[in-house]
C-alpha atoms as an extended CHARMM CRD file, in Angstrom:
* protein
*
       169  EXT
         1         1  UNK       CA             66.4020000000       16.3710000000     -134.3610000000  PROA      1               0.0000000000
         2         2  UNK       CA             64.8070000000       19.1320000000     -132.3370000000  PROA      2               0.0000000000
         3         3  UNK       CA             66.4310000000       22.5780000000     -132.4500000000  PROA      3               0.0000000000
         4         4  UNK       CA             68.4450000000       23.4270000000     -129.3000000000  PROA      4               0.0000000000
         5         5  UNK       CA             66.4710000000       26.6310000000     -128.7410000000  PROA      5               0.0000000000
         6         6  UNK       CA             63.1970000000       24.6570000000     -128.6600000000  PROA      6               0.0000000000
         7         7  UNK       CA             64.2640000000       21.7780000000     -126.4430000000  PROA      7               0.0000000000
         8         8  UNK       CA             63.0990000000       23.1070000000     -123.0920000000  PROA      8               0.0000000000
         9         9  UNK       CA             59.6780000000       24.0720000000     -124.4640000000  PROA      9               0.0000000000
        10        10  UNK       CA             59.1370000000       20.7540000000     -126.2690000000  PROA      10              0.0000000000
        11        11  UNK       CA             60.3800000000       18.6760000000     -123.3420000000  PROA      11              0.0000000000
        12        12  UNK       CA             58.0700000000       20.5240000000     -120.9340000000  PROA      12              0.0000000000
        13        13  UNK       CA             55.1150000000       19.7040000000     -123.1870000000  PROA      13              0.0000000000
        14        14  UNK       CA             56.0700000000       16.0340000000     -122.8350000000  PROA      14              0.0000000000
        15        15  UNK       CA             56.9750000000       16.1360000000     -119.1400000000  PROA      15              0.0000000000
        16        16  UNK       CA             54.0610000000       13.9410000000     -117.9890000000  PROA      16              0.0000000000
        17        17  UNK       CA             54.4950000000       11.5830000000     -120.9280000000  PROA      17              0.0000000000
        18        18  UNK       CA             58.2240000000       11.2490000000     -120.2490000000  PROA      18              0.0000000000
        19        19  UNK       CA             57.6120000000       10.6160000000     -116.5660000000  PROA      19              0.0000000000
        20        20  UNK       CA             55.1010000000        7.8700000000     -117.4290000000  PROA      20              0.0000000000
        21        21  UNK       CA             57.6020000000        6.2960000000     -119.8380000000  PROA      21              0.0000000000
        22        22  UNK       CA             60.2040000000        6.3180000000     -117.0800000000  PROA      22              0.0000000000
        23        23  UNK       CA             57.7680000000        4.4040000000     -114.8410000000  PROA      23              0.0000000000
        24        24  UNK       CA             57.1410000000        1.9670000000     -117.6950000000  PROA      24              0.0000000000
        25        25  UNK       CA             60.8770000000        1.3840000000     -118.1650000000  PROA      25              0.0000000000
        26        26  UNK       CA             61.4280000000        0.8430000000     -114.4340000000  PROA      26              0.0000000000
        27        27  UNK       CA             58.8090000000       -1.8810000000     -114.4420000000  PROA      27              0.0000000000
        28        28  UNK       CA             59.4650000000       -3.4830000000     -117.8210000000  PROA      28              0.0000000000
        29        29  UNK       CA             62.9760000000       -2.8820000000     -119.1360000000  PROA      29              0.0000000000
        30        30  UNK       CA             65.8520000000       -5.2710000000     -118.6530000000  PROA      30              0.0000000000
        31        31  UNK       CA             68.6830000000       -3.2590000000     -117.0580000000  PROA      31              0.0000000000
        32        32  UNK       CA             71.4500000000       -4.6240000000     -119.2750000000  PROA      32              0.0000000000
        33        33  UNK       CA             69.3990000000       -4.3430000000     -122.4580000000  PROA      33              0.0000000000
        34        34  UNK       CA             68.4050000000       -0.7620000000     -121.6120000000  PROA      34              0.0000000000
        35        35  UNK       CA             72.0670000000        0.1950000000     -121.1520000000  PROA      35              0.0000000000
        36        36  UNK       CA             72.8300000000       -1.3340000000     -124.5490000000  PROA      36              0.0000000000
        37        37  UNK       CA             69.9550000000        0.5960000000     -126.1400000000  PROA      37              0.0000000000
        38        38  UNK       CA             71.0710000000        3.8910000000     -124.6140000000  PROA      38              0.0000000000
        39        39  UNK       CA             74.6680000000        3.2570000000     -125.6530000000  PROA      39              0.0000000000
        40        40  UNK       CA             73.7210000000        2.3130000000     -129.2330000000  PROA      40              0.0000000000
        41        41  UNK       CA             71.4510000000        5.3320000000     -129.6930000000  PROA      41              0.0000000000
        42        42  UNK       CA             74.0120000000        7.6360000000     -128.0630000000  PROA      42              0.0000000000
        43        43  UNK       CA             76.7230000000        6.4560000000     -130.4410000000  PROA      43              0.0000000000
        44        44  UNK       CA             74.4470000000        6.6730000000     -133.4900000000  PROA      44              0.0000000000
        45        45  UNK       CA             73.0310000000       10.1340000000     -132.7780000000  PROA      45              0.0000000000
        46        46  UNK       CA             76.1910000000       11.8150000000     -131.4920000000  PROA      46              0.0000000000
        47        47  UNK       CA             78.2240000000       10.5400000000     -134.4540000000  PROA      47              0.0000000000
        48        48  UNK       CA             76.6100000000       13.2010000000     -136.6220000000  PROA      48              0.0000000000
        49        49  UNK       CA             75.9270000000       15.8940000000     -134.0610000000  PROA      49              0.0000000000
        50        50  UNK       CA             78.0430000000       19.0190000000     -133.5200000000  PROA      50              0.0000000000
        51        51  UNK       CA             77.6360000000       19.9290000000     -129.8410000000  PROA      51              0.0000000000
        52        52  UNK       CA             79.3270000000       23.3080000000     -130.3710000000  PROA      52              0.0000000000
        53        53  UNK       CA             76.2230000000       24.4270000000     -132.2910000000  PROA      53              0.0000000000
        54        54  UNK       CA             74.0660000000       23.8330000000     -129.2140000000  PROA      54              0.0000000000
        55        55  UNK       CA             75.8970000000       23.9830000000     -125.8890000000  PROA      55              0.0000000000
        56        56  UNK       CA             72.6410000000       24.1070000000     -123.9270000000  PROA      56              0.0000000000
        57        57  UNK       CA             74.4170000000       22.1770000000     -121.1800000000  PROA      57              0.0000000000
        58        58  UNK       CA             76.9970000000       24.9580000000     -120.8900000000  PROA      58              0.0000000000
        59        59  UNK       CA             74.3110000000       27.6340000000     -121.1100000000  PROA      59              0.0000000000
        60        60  UNK       CA             72.0320000000       26.1350000000     -118.4480000000  PROA      60              0.0000000000
        61        61  UNK       CA             74.4410000000       24.7470000000     -115.8490000000  PROA      61              0.0000000000
        62        62  UNK       CA             77.3600000000       25.8560000000     -113.7410000000  PROA      62              0.0000000000
        63        63  UNK       CA             80.5250000000       23.9980000000     -114.6480000000  PROA      63              0.0000000000
        64        64  UNK       CA             81.9290000000       21.7460000000     -111.9250000000  PROA      64              0.0000000000
        65        65  UNK       CA             85.6850000000       21.7390000000     -111.4690000000  PROA      65              0.0000000000
        66        66  UNK       CA             87.1490000000       18.9960000000     -109.2610000000  PROA      66              0.0000000000
        67        67  UNK       CA             89.8520000000       20.1820000000     -106.8930000000  PROA      67              0.0000000000
        68        68  UNK       CA             92.2610000000       17.6980000000     -108.4780000000  PROA      68              0.0000000000
        69        69  UNK       CA             91.9570000000       19.5830000000     -111.8110000000  PROA      69              0.0000000000
        70        70  UNK       CA             92.6780000000       23.0760000000     -110.4840000000  PROA      70              0.0000000000
        71        71  UNK       CA             96.4190000000       23.2460000000     -111.1820000000  PROA      71              0.0000000000
        72        72  UNK       CA             96.0850000000       21.7870000000     -114.6790000000  PROA      72              0.0000000000
        73        73  UNK       CA             93.1510000000       24.0420000000     -115.5920000000  PROA      73              0.0000000000
        74        74  UNK       CA             94.8390000000       27.1550000000     -114.1890000000  PROA      74              0.0000000000
        75        75  UNK       CA             97.9840000000       26.4370000000     -116.2010000000  PROA      75              0.0000000000
        76        76  UNK       CA             95.8760000000       25.8990000000     -119.3260000000  PROA      76              0.0000000000
        77        77  UNK       CA             94.3220000000       29.3510000000     -118.8030000000  PROA      77              0.0000000000
        78        78  UNK       CA             97.7260000000       30.9350000000     -118.0660000000  PROA      78              0.0000000000
        79        79  UNK       CA             96.8630000000       31.6830000000     -114.4330000000  PROA      79              0.0000000000
        80        80  UNK       CA             98.0000000000       30.6510000000     -111.0040000000  PROA      80              0.0000000000
        81        81  UNK       CA             95.6720000000       28.3660000000     -109.0950000000  PROA      81              0.0000000000
        82        82  UNK       CA             94.6540000000       31.2740000000     -106.8610000000  PROA      82              0.0000000000
        83        83  UNK       CA             93.9740000000       33.5840000000     -109.8180000000  PROA      83              0.0000000000
        84        84  UNK       CA             91.9740000000       30.8610000000     -111.5400000000  PROA      84              0.0000000000
        85        85  UNK       CA             89.7870000000       30.3050000000     -108.4740000000  PROA      85              0.0000000000
        86        86  UNK       CA             89.3110000000       34.0240000000     -107.8690000000  PROA      86              0.0000000000
        87        87  UNK       CA             88.4050000000       34.7890000000     -111.4700000000  PROA      87              0.0000000000
        88        88  UNK       CA             86.1430000000       31.8440000000     -112.3320000000  PROA      88              0.0000000000
        89        89  UNK       CA             85.0830000000       29.7340000000     -109.3600000000  PROA      89              0.0000000000
        90        90  UNK       CA             83.1080000000       29.4740000000     -106.1560000000  PROA      90              0.0000000000
        91        91  UNK       CA             83.1830000000       26.5760000000     -103.7460000000  PROA      91              0.0000000000
        92        92  UNK       CA             80.7940000000       23.8010000000     -104.6630000000  PROA      92              0.0000000000
        93        93  UNK       CA             79.8610000000       20.8300000000     -102.5750000000  PROA      93              0.0000000000
        94        94  UNK       CA             82.5180000000       18.4300000000     -101.2870000000  PROA      94              0.0000000000
        95        95  UNK       CA             82.0040000000       16.0340000000     -104.1910000000  PROA      95              0.0000000000
        96        96  UNK       CA             82.4150000000       18.6380000000     -106.9530000000  PROA      96              0.0000000000
        97        97  UNK       CA             85.1020000000       20.8150000000     -105.4100000000  PROA      97              0.0000000000
        98        98  UNK       CA             84.3070000000       24.0850000000     -107.2010000000  PROA      98              0.0000000000
        99        99  UNK       CA             81.7340000000       25.3980000000     -109.6030000000  PROA      99              0.0000000000
       100       100  UNK       CA             81.8450000000       28.2380000000     -112.0590000000  PROA      100             0.0000000000
       101       101  UNK       CA             80.5500000000       31.5710000000     -110.8070000000  PROA      101             0.0000000000
       102       102  UNK       CA             78.1160000000       32.0700000000     -113.6410000000  PROA      102             0.0000000000
       103       103  UNK       CA             75.5330000000       30.5000000000     -115.8770000000  PROA      103             0.0000000000
       104       104  UNK       CA             76.2230000000       30.1880000000     -118.7540000000  PROA      104             0.0000000000
       105       105  UNK       CA             79.4610000000       28.4700000000     -117.7880000000  PROA      105             0.0000000000
       106       106  UNK       CA             82.3660000000       30.9000000000     -117.5480000000  PROA      106             0.0000000000
       107       107  UNK       CA             84.4000000000       28.7550000000     -119.9510000000  PROA      107             0.0000000000
       108       108  UNK       CA             81.8790000000       28.7800000000     -122.8090000000  PROA      108             0.0000000000
       109       109  UNK       CA             83.4620000000       30.5450000000     -125.7650000000  PROA      109             0.0000000000
       110       110  UNK       CA             81.4790000000       32.7290000000     -128.1740000000  PROA      110             0.0000000000
       111       111  UNK       CA             81.9860000000       30.0970000000     -130.8780000000  PROA      111             0.0000000000
       112       112  UNK       CA             80.5560000000       27.3190000000     -128.6870000000  PROA      112             0.0000000000
       113       113  UNK       CA             83.9190000000       25.9030000000     -127.7480000000  PROA      113             0.0000000000
       114       114  UNK       CA             85.1260000000       25.3010000000     -124.2180000000  PROA      114             0.0000000000
       115       115  UNK       CA             88.0230000000       27.5300000000     -123.2300000000  PROA      115             0.0000000000
       116       116  UNK       CA             89.3560000000       24.6250000000     -121.1680000000  PROA      116             0.0000000000
       117       117  UNK       CA             89.5360000000       22.4670000000     -124.3070000000  PROA      117             0.0000000000
       118       118  UNK       CA             90.5800000000       18.9100000000     -123.5110000000  PROA      118             0.0000000000
       119       119  UNK       CA             91.1750000000       19.9830000000     -119.9040000000  PROA      119             0.0000000000
       120       120  UNK       CA             87.4250000000       20.3180000000     -119.3610000000  PROA      120             0.0000000000
       121       121  UNK       CA             86.0890000000       18.2260000000     -116.4920000000  PROA      121             0.0000000000
       122       122  UNK       CA             85.0240000000       14.6130000000     -116.9630000000  PROA      122             0.0000000000
       123       123  UNK       CA             81.4620000000       15.5820000000     -116.0190000000  PROA      123             0.0000000000
       124       124  UNK       CA             81.3860000000       17.8710000000     -119.0540000000  PROA      124             0.0000000000
       125       125  UNK       CA             82.9810000000       15.3040000000     -121.3580000000  PROA      125             0.0000000000
       126       126  UNK       CA             80.4520000000       12.6440000000     -120.3320000000  PROA      126             0.0000000000
       127       127  UNK       CA             77.3300000000       14.8200000000     -120.5200000000  PROA      127             0.0000000000
       128       128  UNK       CA             74.4900000000       13.8780000000     -121.1600000000  PROA      128             0.0000000000
       129       129  UNK       CA             75.6100000000       10.5390000000     -119.6390000000  PROA      129             0.0000000000
       130       130  UNK       CA             73.4430000000        8.5470000000     -122.0450000000  PROA      130             0.0000000000
       131       131  UNK       CA             76.3280000000        6.1880000000     -122.8130000000  PROA      131             0.0000000000
       132       132  UNK       CA             77.1940000000        5.6120000000     -119.1620000000  PROA      132             0.0000000000
       133       133  UNK       CA             76.3420000000        2.3410000000     -117.4340000000  PROA      133             0.0000000000
       134       134  UNK       CA             73.3550000000        1.8040000000     -115.1600000000  PROA      134             0.0000000000
       135       135  UNK       CA             70.8560000000        4.0550000000     -116.9400000000  PROA      135             0.0000000000
       136       136  UNK       CA             67.9870000000        2.0330000000     -115.4480000000  PROA      136             0.0000000000
       137       137  UNK       CA             68.9550000000        3.1690000000     -111.9390000000  PROA      137             0.0000000000
       138       138  UNK       CA             69.2660000000        6.8110000000     -113.0200000000  PROA      138             0.0000000000
       139       139  UNK       CA             66.2170000000        7.2070000000     -115.2300000000  PROA      139             0.0000000000
       140       140  UNK       CA             64.9350000000       10.0290000000     -113.0530000000  PROA      140             0.0000000000
       141       141  UNK       CA             68.0040000000       12.1560000000     -113.8630000000  PROA      141             0.0000000000
       142       142  UNK       CA             67.4540000000       11.4230000000     -117.5600000000  PROA      142             0.0000000000
       143       143  UNK       CA             64.2220000000       13.4330000000     -117.2910000000  PROA      143             0.0000000000
       144       144  UNK       CA             66.2760000000       16.5320000000     -116.4530000000  PROA      144             0.0000000000
       145       145  UNK       CA             68.8010000000       15.8750000000     -119.2030000000  PROA      145             0.0000000000
       146       146  UNK       CA             66.1690000000       15.5860000000     -121.9420000000  PROA      146             0.0000000000
       147       147  UNK       CA             65.0540000000       19.1410000000     -121.1430000000  PROA      147             0.0000000000
       148       148  UNK       CA             68.5520000000       20.3840000000     -121.9940000000  PROA      148             0.0000000000
       149       149  UNK       CA             70.1060000000       18.1230000000     -124.6300000000  PROA      149             0.0000000000
       150       150  UNK       CA             68.4410000000       17.6030000000     -128.0270000000  PROA      150             0.0000000000
       151       151  UNK       CA             70.2820000000       14.3050000000     -128.5060000000  PROA      151             0.0000000000
       152       152  UNK       CA             69.1250000000       12.9420000000     -125.1410000000  PROA      152             0.0000000000
       153       153  UNK       CA             65.5780000000       14.0400000000     -126.0270000000  PROA      153             0.0000000000
       154       154  UNK       CA             65.8160000000       12.1390000000     -129.3210000000  PROA      154             0.0000000000
       155       155  UNK       CA             67.2200000000        9.0460000000     -127.5820000000  PROA      155             0.0000000000
       156       156  UNK       CA             64.2430000000        9.0040000000     -125.2450000000  PROA      156             0.0000000000
       157       157  UNK       CA             61.8030000000        9.4410000000     -128.1470000000  PROA      157             0.0000000000
       158       158  UNK       CA             63.4190000000        6.5820000000     -130.0640000000  PROA      158             0.0000000000
       159       159  UNK       CA             63.2940000000        4.3500000000     -127.0020000000  PROA      159             0.0000000000
       160       160  UNK       CA             59.5350000000        4.9400000000     -126.8480000000  PROA      160             0.0000000000
       161       161  UNK       CA             59.2680000000        3.6990000000     -130.4360000000  PROA      161             0.0000000000
       162       162  UNK       CA             61.5160000000        0.7010000000     -129.8120000000  PROA      162             0.0000000000
       163       163  UNK       CA             59.3340000000       -0.3500000000     -126.8870000000  PROA      163             0.0000000000
       164       164  UNK       CA             56.1270000000        0.3480000000     -128.8390000000  PROA      164             0.0000000000
       165       165  UNK       CA             55.0830000000        2.5740000000     -125.9650000000  PROA      165             0.0000000000
       166       166  UNK       CA             52.1610000000        4.9880000000     -126.2900000000  PROA      166             0.0000000000
       167       167  UNK       CA             51.1600000000        7.6780000000     -123.8450000000  PROA      167             0.0000000000
       168       168  UNK       CA             47.7020000000        7.1820000000     -122.3970000000  PROA      168             0.0000000000
       169       169  UNK       CA             46.4770000000       10.2340000000     -120.5560000000  PROA      169             0.0000000000
């Protein structure tokens, strides 16, 4: 598996190749089968991967906190809702509610843990979304994810092998 510190560099080198593979999948992959492949590879590769040793997702993105989670998250941090918002958040778009003020995410601990623990948002728990349904329809977003997550990068590389796909410049 590629080292987290090298992922962006290596993924950029393969940007055109990965884009071409996406086009190939859109035209040739069965939607249901592709979901099964993503899910299988996700389960296999994440079973032995310690995300706390990477946390590129936390280092490269703002965290998104839904408005419905504010009270719970504030209590978890020992703050009032107002204190929590003032200390950590800015308003996001309507869909996300709020986002963290900083990148890396304000809740990323020095040891790679999330200070919100199990209270962390669903979007964080589900990242990189490679086990979520309907991957065929969201293959474009996968291209962004493979520049951040070493496991997602490896999933994409293994899919190329499974399809016997070769990049032709």
